C-alpha positions in Angstrom: 93.0 162.9 -76.6 92.9 163.4 -80.3 95.7 165.1 -82.2 94.8 168.3 -84.0 93.5 167.7 -87.5 95.5 168.5 -90.5 93.4 170.0 -93.2 93.6 168.8 -96.8 93.7 171.8 -99.2 93.0 171.6 -102.9 94.6 174.6 -104.5 94.0 175.2 -108.1 96.6 177.4 -109.7 96.2 179.9 -112.5 97.2 177.3 -115.1 94.6 174.9 -113.8 97.1 172.6 -112.0 95.9 171.1 -108.8 98.1 170.8 -105.7 97.0 168.8 -102.7 98.4 170.0 -99.4 98.1 169.1 -95.8 98.4 171.8 -93.2 97.6 172.5 -89.6 95.3 175.3 -90.4 96.7 177.8 -87.9 98.1 181.2 -88.8 101.5 180.9 -90.5 101.3 177.1 -90.6 103.5 175.3 -93.2 101.7 173.1 -95.7 103.4 170.1 -97.1 102.7 169.2 -100.7 101.9 165.7 -101.8 105.5 165.3 -102.9 106.8 166.6 -99.6 109.1 169.2 -101.3 107.0 172.3 -101.8 106.1 174.4 -98.8 103.6 177.2 -98.7 102.7 179.7 -96.0 99.0 179.8 -95.0 97.5 183.1 -94.1 94.3 182.7 -92.1 93.7 186.3 -91.4 90.4 186.0 -93.3 87.1 185.3 -91.6 86.4 181.7 -90.5 85.3 179.6 -93.5 87.1 181.9 -96.0 90.3 180.3 -97.1 91.2 183.1 -99.4 90.1 181.2 -102.5 91.3 177.8 -101.4 88.8 175.0 -101.1 89.2 172.1 -98.7 88.1 168.7 -99.9 87.9 165.2 -98.4 86.3 163.5 -101.5 88.8 161.8 -103.8 88.1 161.7 -107.5 86.7 158.5 -109.0 89.9 158.0 -110.9 92.0 158.2 -107.8 89.6 155.9 -105.9 89.9 153.3 -108.7 93.7 153.6 -108.8 93.9 153.3 -105.0 91.6 150.2 -104.9 93.6 148.5 -107.7 96.9 149.1 -105.8 95.4 148.1 -102.5 94.1 144.8 -104.0 97.5 144.1 -105.5 99.3 144.9 -102.2 96.9 142.8 -100.0 97.1 139.8 -102.3 100.9 140.0 -102.4 101.5 140.5 -98.7 98.6 138.4 -97.2 100.9 135.9 -95.7 103.8 138.2 -94.6 104.0 138.5 -90.8 106.2 141.6 -90.7 104.3 144.9 -91.2 107.6 146.4 -92.3 107.8 144.1 -95.3 104.2 144.9 -96.2 104.9 148.6 -96.0 107.9 148.3 -98.3 105.9 146.5 -101.1 105.9 148.5 -104.4 102.0 148.7 -104.4 102.0 150.1 -100.9 104.7 152.7 -101.8 102.7 153.6 -104.9 99.6 154.2 -102.7 101.7 156.6 -100.5 103.0 158.3 -103.6 99.4 159.2 -104.6 99.5 161.7 -101.8 97.2 163.0 -99.0 94.1 162.7 -101.2 94.1 159.0 -100.5 93.7 159.4 -96.7 89.9 159.2 -96.8 90.2 156.0 -98.9 92.7 154.5 -96.5 90.4 155.3 -93.5 87.4 153.8 -95.3 89.4 150.6 -95.9 90.6 150.6 -92.3 87.0 150.8 -91.1 86.3 147.4 -92.7 89.5 145.6 -91.8 92.5 146.6 -89.7 95.1 146.2 -92.5 98.5 147.7 -91.6 97.8 151.2 -93.1 99.3 152.9 -90.0 102.7 153.7 -91.5 101.1 155.2 -94.6 98.7 157.3 -92.5 101.6 158.6 -90.4 103.6 159.4 -93.5 100.8 161.1 -95.3 99.3 163.1 -92.4 102.2 163.7 -90.1 99.9 162.6 -87.3 99.9 159.6 -85.0 96.8 159.4 -82.8 97.6 155.9 -81.5 98.8 156.0 -77.8 101.9 153.8 -77.0 99.7 151.4 -75.1 97.7 150.6 -78.2 100.6 150.2 -80.6 100.8 146.6 -81.8 97.1 146.2 -81.4 95.6 146.6 -84.9 92.0 146.9 -83.9 92.6 149.5 -81.2 95.0 151.4 -83.5 92.4 151.4 -86.2 89.8 152.8 -83.9 92.1 155.6 -82.9 92.8 156.5 -86.5 89.1 156.3 -87.4 88.2 158.6 -84.5 90.9 161.0 -85.7 89.6 160.8 -89.2 86.0 161.5 -88.1 87.2 164.5 -86.0 88.9 165.8 -89.1 86.0 165.2 -91.4 88.0 162.6 -93.4 86.2 159.4 -92.3 
């Protein structure tokens, strides 16, 4: 059974600033900003498909994609021979990827589809979801398939 999808919202403010938020998409849900500090109430009293001026997006910008891939390459090269996933997830490049916020989730899922790198901690941290059942934890290929199924169900993969 898949966990409910968290929607990625791109909210453009009056001054043109962009805030990327994940939320459950249910009435009164709390959205978490990319920095994890700001919380916003979501009013879904509008008709389906009308987000009251908010647009959802799953396509990261080319600049974000380029930054993600550069950091991912650095991280993978530096941690290739580390056996402990915890050490890999504490590497500065990995932490910088997480700091990029929820907009990198589609990029992580795309990378996960080609090789089961230990992206699972980042995905849990960025989305608040964990679609991997206990029986499949510690099995990277199975865990990757669960995340990819979740991502496809959410329109992110």
